[in-house]
C-alpha positions as CSV (number, residue, x, y, z in Angstrom):
1,M,38.1,-42.1,-61.8
2,Y,40.0,-42.4,-58.6
3,N,40.5,-45.4,-56.7
4,Q,41.1,-43.9,-53.3
5,M,39.6,-41.5,-50.9
6,P,41.9,-38.5,-50.7
7,I,42.3,-38.8,-46.9
8,S,42.8,-41.8,-44.5
9,Y,41.4,-41.4,-41.1
10,I,42.0,-43.1,-37.7
11,E,38.5,-42.9,-36.2
12,P,37.0,-41.3,-34.2
13,V,37.8,-37.9,-35.4
14,Y,36.7,-34.8,-33.4
15,R,36.5,-31.2,-34.5
16,P,34.7,-28.0,-32.9
17,P,31.1,-27.5,-33.8
18,S,32.0,-24.4,-35.9
19,E,34.2,-26.6,-38.2
20,A,31.3,-28.7,-39.2
21,N,31.7,-27.7,-43.0
22,S,35.6,-27.7,-43.0
23,L,37.9,-30.2,-44.5
24,I,39.5,-32.1,-41.8
25,L,43.3,-32.9,-42.4
26,Q,44.4,-35.5,-39.5
27,V,47.8,-34.1,-39.0
28,T,48.2,-36.3,-35.8
29,N,46.4,-39.1,-34.2
30,G,45.2,-38.4,-30.8
31,C,46.6,-35.9,-28.3
32,S,50.1,-35.1,-27.2
33,W,48.9,-34.6,-23.6
34,N,46.0,-37.0,-23.1
35,R,45.9,-36.9,-19.4
36,C,43.0,-34.7,-18.7
37,T,40.6,-36.5,-16.3
38,F,37.4,-35.2,-17.8
39,C,38.3,-36.0,-21.4
40,E,37.3,-39.2,-23.3
41,M,38.2,-38.1,-26.8
42,Y,41.3,-40.0,-27.3
43,I,41.5,-42.7,-24.7
44,D,40.7,-45.5,-27.1
45,P,43.8,-47.7,-28.0
46,Q,43.8,-46.7,-31.5
47,K,44.1,-43.1,-30.8
48,K,47.5,-43.4,-29.3
49,F,49.3,-40.1,-30.1
50,K,51.6,-40.2,-33.2
51,P,52.1,-37.5,-35.9
52,K,50.9,-38.6,-39.5
53,N,53.8,-39.5,-41.8
54,E,54.9,-36.2,-43.5
55,A,55.1,-37.6,-46.9
56,Q,51.7,-39.4,-46.6
57,L,50.0,-36.1,-45.3
58,L,51.6,-34.0,-48.2
59,E,50.3,-36.7,-50.7
60,E,46.8,-36.6,-49.0
61,I,46.9,-32.7,-49.4
62,R,47.8,-33.0,-53.1
63,R,45.0,-35.5,-53.7
64,C,42.4,-33.1,-52.0
65,G,43.6,-30.5,-54.5
66,E,42.8,-32.8,-57.4
67,Q,39.5,-34.3,-56.1
68,L,37.9,-31.5,-54.4
69,S,36.9,-28.0,-55.3
70,G,35.9,-25.0,-53.6
71,V,37.3,-25.8,-50.3
72,R,37.2,-22.8,-48.1
73,R,38.2,-23.9,-44.7
74,V,40.7,-26.6,-43.3
75,F,40.8,-27.8,-39.7
76,L,44.1,-29.5,-38.7
77,G,43.3,-32.4,-36.2
78,D,43.5,-34.2,-34.0
79,G,44.1,-33.0,-30.5
80,D,47.0,-30.7,-30.9
81,P,49.0,-30.3,-34.2
82,M,50.7,-27.4,-32.7
83,V,53.0,-29.8,-31.0
84,L,54.7,-30.4,-34.3
85,S,57.7,-28.2,-35.0
86,F,57.7,-24.9,-36.9
87,R,59.3,-26.4,-39.9
88,R,56.7,-29.2,-40.3
89,L,53.8,-26.8,-39.6
90,K,55.3,-24.4,-42.2
91,T,55.4,-27.0,-44.7
92,I,51.9,-28.3,-44.2
93,L,50.5,-24.8,-44.6
94,E,52.5,-24.2,-47.7
95,A,51.1,-27.5,-49.1
96,I,47.5,-26.4,-48.4
97,R,48.2,-23.1,-50.2
98,T,49.7,-24.7,-53.2
99,H,47.1,-27.4,-53.7
100,L,44.0,-25.9,-52.2
101,P,44.2,-22.1,-53.2
102,S,40.8,-21.4,-52.4
103,V,41.2,-22.1,-48.7
104,T,40.7,-18.7,-46.8
105,R,41.2,-20.1,-43.1
106,V,43.2,-22.9,-41.3
107,S,42.4,-23.7,-37.9
108,T,43.5,-26.2,-35.0
109,Y,43.2,-27.2,-31.6
110,A,46.2,-25.9,-29.6
111,L,47.5,-26.6,-26.1
112,P,49.0,-23.7,-24.4
113,S,52.2,-25.5,-23.4
114,N,52.8,-26.2,-27.1
115,L,52.1,-22.5,-28.1
116,K,54.9,-21.7,-25.6
117,H,57.5,-23.3,-27.8
118,K,56.7,-21.1,-30.7
119,S,58.1,-17.7,-30.9
120,V,55.8,-14.7,-31.9
121,A,57.7,-14.3,-35.1
122,E,57.0,-18.0,-36.0
123,L,53.5,-17.8,-35.2
124,Q,53.2,-14.7,-37.4
125,Q,54.6,-16.7,-40.4
126,L,52.1,-19.5,-39.7
127,R,49.4,-16.9,-39.8
128,E,50.7,-15.4,-42.9
129,L,50.4,-18.9,-44.5
130,G,46.8,-19.2,-43.5
131,L,46.7,-20.4,-39.8
132,T,44.3,-17.7,-38.6
133,L,42.4,-19.4,-35.8
134,I,43.4,-21.5,-32.8
135,Y,41.0,-23.3,-30.5
136,V,42.4,-23.4,-27.0
137,G,40.6,-25.6,-24.2
138,A,41.4,-23.7,-21.2
139,E,38.9,-25.5,-19.2
140,S,39.3,-23.2,-16.1
141,G,41.1,-20.2,-15.0
142,D,41.8,-21.6,-11.5
143,D,45.1,-23.2,-10.8
144,E,43.7,-25.7,-8.0
145,I,41.2,-27.0,-10.5
146,L,43.6,-27.4,-13.2
147,R,45.8,-29.4,-11.0
148,C,42.9,-31.8,-10.0
149,I,42.0,-32.5,-13.7
150,D,45.7,-33.0,-14.6
151,K,45.6,-30.2,-17.3
152,G,49.2,-29.7,-17.4
153,E,48.6,-25.8,-17.5
154,T,48.0,-23.0,-15.1
155,F,46.4,-19.7,-15.3
156,Q,49.7,-18.0,-16.2
157,T,50.7,-20.6,-19.0
158,T,47.3,-20.3,-20.6
159,A,47.3,-16.3,-20.5
160,E,50.7,-16.2,-21.8
161,S,50.0,-18.4,-24.8
162,L,46.7,-16.7,-25.6
163,L,48.3,-13.3,-25.6
164,K,51.2,-14.5,-27.7
165,A,48.8,-15.7,-30.2
166,K,47.0,-12.4,-30.2
167,E,50.2,-10.5,-30.7
168,A,51.1,-12.8,-33.6
169,G,47.6,-11.9,-35.2
170,I,46.0,-15.2,-34.8
171,K,42.5,-15.3,-33.6
172,T,41.7,-17.3,-30.4
173,S,38.7,-19.4,-29.5
174,V,38.6,-20.3,-25.8
175,M,36.5,-23.1,-24.3
176,L,35.7,-23.4,-20.7
177,I,33.8,-26.3,-18.9
178,N,30.7,-25.3,-16.7
179,G,30.6,-27.4,-13.5
180,L,34.4,-28.5,-13.6
181,G,35.1,-27.7,-10.1
182,G,31.9,-29.3,-8.6
183,T,30.1,-27.9,-5.9
184,R,33.0,-27.2,-3.5
185,M,35.0,-25.1,-6.2
186,S,32.2,-23.6,-8.1
187,K,32.6,-20.0,-7.1
188,Q,36.3,-20.0,-7.6
189,H,36.0,-21.6,-10.9
190,A,33.6,-19.0,-12.1
191,L,35.7,-16.1,-10.8
192,S,39.0,-17.3,-11.9
193,S,37.8,-18.2,-15.3
194,A,36.3,-14.6,-15.8
195,K,39.7,-13.2,-14.7
196,L,41.4,-15.2,-17.4
197,I,39.0,-14.3,-20.1
198,N,39.1,-10.6,-19.0
199,L,42.8,-10.5,-19.5
200,T,43.1,-12.3,-22.7
201,Q,40.1,-11.0,-24.6
202,P,39.6,-13.9,-26.9
203,D,37.9,-13.4,-30.2
204,Y,35.5,-16.3,-29.5
205,L,34.4,-18.0,-26.1
206,A,32.5,-21.1,-25.7
207,T,31.2,-23.2,-22.7
208,L,30.2,-26.7,-22.4
209,V,29.0,-28.7,-19.5
210,L,31.0,-31.5,-17.6
211,F,29.6,-34.5,-19.2
212,S,30.9,-38.2,-19.4
213,R,29.4,-41.1,-21.1
214,R,31.6,-43.3,-18.8
215,G,31.0,-41.6,-15.4
216,N,33.0,-39.0,-13.5
217,Q,35.3,-41.6,-11.7
218,R,38.6,-40.1,-13.1
219,V,37.4,-36.6,-12.4
220,E,36.4,-37.7,-8.7
221,Q,39.8,-39.3,-8.3
222,G,41.6,-36.2,-9.2
223,F,39.7,-34.2,-6.5
224,G,40.6,-36.8,-4.0
225,G,37.1,-38.3,-3.9
226,E,35.7,-35.0,-2.8
227,F,33.7,-34.1,-5.9
228,T,29.9,-33.5,-6.2
229,A,28.6,-32.6,-9.7
230,L,26.5,-29.6,-10.1
231,N,22.7,-30.0,-10.6
232,Q,21.0,-27.9,-13.4
233,R,20.1,-25.1,-11.3
234,Q,23.7,-24.9,-9.8
235,L,25.1,-25.0,-13.3
236,F,23.0,-22.0,-14.2
237,E,24.0,-20.2,-11.2
238,E,27.7,-20.7,-11.8
239,M,27.2,-19.4,-15.3
240,E,25.5,-16.4,-14.0
241,L,28.3,-15.7,-11.7
242,F,30.8,-16.2,-14.5
243,L,29.0,-13.9,-17.0
244,S,28.3,-11.2,-14.5
245,H,32.1,-10.6,-14.1
246,L,33.1,-10.5,-17.6
247,K,34.3,-7.1,-18.9
248,L,34.9,-7.9,-22.6
249,Q,35.3,-5.6,-25.6
250,K,33.7,-7.7,-28.4
251,T,33.9,-11.5,-27.8
252,I,31.4,-13.8,-29.7
253,F,30.0,-16.1,-27.2
254,R,28.4,-19.6,-27.8
255,S,26.9,-21.7,-25.1
256,D,25.3,-24.1,-27.5
257,H,27.3,-27.3,-27.3
258,A,25.3,-30.5,-27.1
259,S,26.1,-31.0,-23.5
260,N,24.5,-27.8,-22.3
261,F,21.0,-27.5,-21.0
262,L,20.4,-24.0,-22.0
263,V,21.4,-22.3,-25.2
264,L,23.0,-18.9,-25.0
265,K,24.6,-16.9,-27.8
266,G,25.5,-13.4,-28.3
267,V,28.4,-10.8,-28.3
268,L,30.0,-9.9,-25.1
269,N,29.6,-7.6,-23.4
270,R,26.9,-6.2,-25.7
271,D,24.5,-8.8,-25.0
272,L,25.5,-9.5,-21.4
273,E,22.3,-8.4,-19.8
274,T,20.0,-10.4,-22.3
275,M,21.8,-13.5,-21.4
276,L,21.7,-12.8,-17.6
277,K,18.0,-12.4,-17.8
278,Q,17.8,-15.7,-19.7
279,L,19.7,-17.5,-16.9
280,R,17.7,-15.9,-14.2
281,R,14.5,-17.1,-15.9
282,A,16.0,-20.5,-16.2
283,I,16.8,-20.6,-12.5
284,E,13.6,-19.3,-11.3
285,T,11.1,-20.8,-13.7
286,P,12.9,-23.7,-15.4
287,D,9.4,-25.1,-16.5
288,R,9.0,-22.0,-18.7
289,V,12.1,-22.0,-20.6
290,F,13.2,-24.4,-23.3
291,L,15.9,-26.6,-21.7
292,R,17.4,-29.7,-23.3
293,Q,16.4,-33.0,-21.6
294,D,19.2,-35.5,-20.4
295,D,18.5,-37.9,-23.4
296,Q,19.0,-34.8,-25.6
297,R,22.4,-33.9,-24.4
298,G,25.8,-35.5,-25.4
299,L,29.1,-34.8,-27.0
């Protein structure tokens, strides 16, 4: 009989939808950047960024090995464990391999700027130790929009980091935000984002819709007060423009986040025409297409 849970968490804890069945190890609390104007994930006082004590984390991994069986996937949280040193990440992955030998995949969120400080050789070593997938919130491929949302990244820094991960053999999952540029920058958002995705050819691509429980005031301020959110039809038109400019070899695409009105799934570009037809129907005859209602959407 054990008197304690194997892992202690500082709530709230976030993870990608595809990590629903993964064991979540809270390697850091919060996000090392935490300045993006659209993001509400780590703004609560208890989510101030701090790496978890290494000895405590290694003890938690050991306890997981004793108390849990058959763990196949592990997700390293919170916002960006890749900010940690190569040595520390290597130690964590070695502990997972020792105490959780059934694990076949370790994944994590990653900021491009923090991948920049890892060499290809270091990333290859991390991949050999089990880190086989990183989630990168690119948000947009447009430099003007990235400045407005205080992302701390550019088209170039994001592209270089994604290509570095690919060179190291780590799979990439890229996230973009539909509607992030508002009505004024919708076209450049769609086209620049398509350019970024075509250049980097990620293994996975996901889109969600700009959505805030607390309002878009921070986003609007970043655009100098000149920000008008896209309505449902405009969101579909922006997505249609984005998808129609993609030239991908084999990227698994998901637009099924809870913030989306319309669910789209497939492999790009194989299923591109099917998705474009779905979007056209949603634009022209929204009453004949299943769409999430506002009260069904969230984060």
